[in-house]
C-alpha positions in Angstrom: 274.2 21.4 -19.8 277.1 21.0 -22.0 275.9 21.0 -25.6 277.0 18.6 -28.3 277.0 19.9 -31.9 273.7 18.4 -32.7 272.1 19.7 -29.5 273.5 23.2 -30.2 272.3 23.1 -33.8 268.8 22.1 -32.7 268.7 24.8 -30.0 269.9 27.4 -32.6 267.2 26.4 -35.1 264.6 26.7 -32.3 265.8 30.2 -31.5 267.2 29.3 -28.1 270.1 31.8 -28.4 269.9 32.9 -24.8 270.2 29.3 -23.5 273.1 28.7 -25.9 274.9 31.8 -24.7 274.8 30.6 -21.1 276.8 27.4 -21.8 280.4 27.1 -22.7 279.8 24.8 -25.7 276.7 26.7 -26.7 278.7 29.9 -26.7 281.4 28.1 -28.8 278.7 27.2 -31.3 277.4 30.8 -31.5 280.9 32.1 -32.0 281.5 29.7 -34.8 278.2 30.6 -36.4 279.3 34.2 -36.4 281.9 33.1 -38.9 279.1 32.4 -41.3 281.0 32.5 -44.6 283.2 29.6 -45.6 286.2 31.8 -46.3 286.0 33.1 -42.7 286.0 29.5 -41.3 288.8 28.7 -43.7 290.8 31.6 -42.3 290.2 30.3 -38.7 291.5 26.9 -39.7 294.5 28.2 -41.7 295.5 30.9 -39.2 295.9 28.2 -36.5 297.7 25.6 -38.5 294.8 23.3 -39.5 294.1 21.6 -42.8 290.9 22.5 -44.7 288.5 19.5 -44.6 286.6 18.5 -47.7 283.2 18.9 -46.1 280.1 21.0 -46.7 277.6 23.0 -44.7 276.9 21.7 -41.2 279.5 19.0 -41.5 282.1 21.7 -41.9 280.8 23.6 -38.9 280.7 20.3 -36.9 284.3 19.6 -37.8 285.5 22.9 -36.4 283.2 22.7 -33.4 284.8 19.3 -32.5 288.3 20.4 -33.3 291.1 21.3 -31.0 290.8 25.0 -31.9 290.5 26.9 -28.7 287.9 29.5 -27.9 290.6 32.1 -27.7 291.7 31.3 -31.3 288.1 31.6 -32.4 287.9 35.0 -30.7 291.2 36.1 -32.3 289.9 35.4 -35.7 286.5 37.0 -35.0 288.3 40.2 -33.8 290.6 40.3 -36.8 287.6 40.1 -39.2 285.1 42.4 -37.5 
């Protein structure tokens, strides 16, 4: 199964972490969730030449999930923060 943002969010809220981690898009969702603070998500966007959207909460996360930012770029940002 390849998760959409809404499906991944639903699975996350229902504590289906293992299932998410076994799917490429589910894993993308989990990686983005690890950037839980807005300033961390802003850093991801800015570090890779993207504009900051004027969105809040899950809409902001959805925007990044659906963006052209690669999983490698997400991992680079995670590694530079943690």
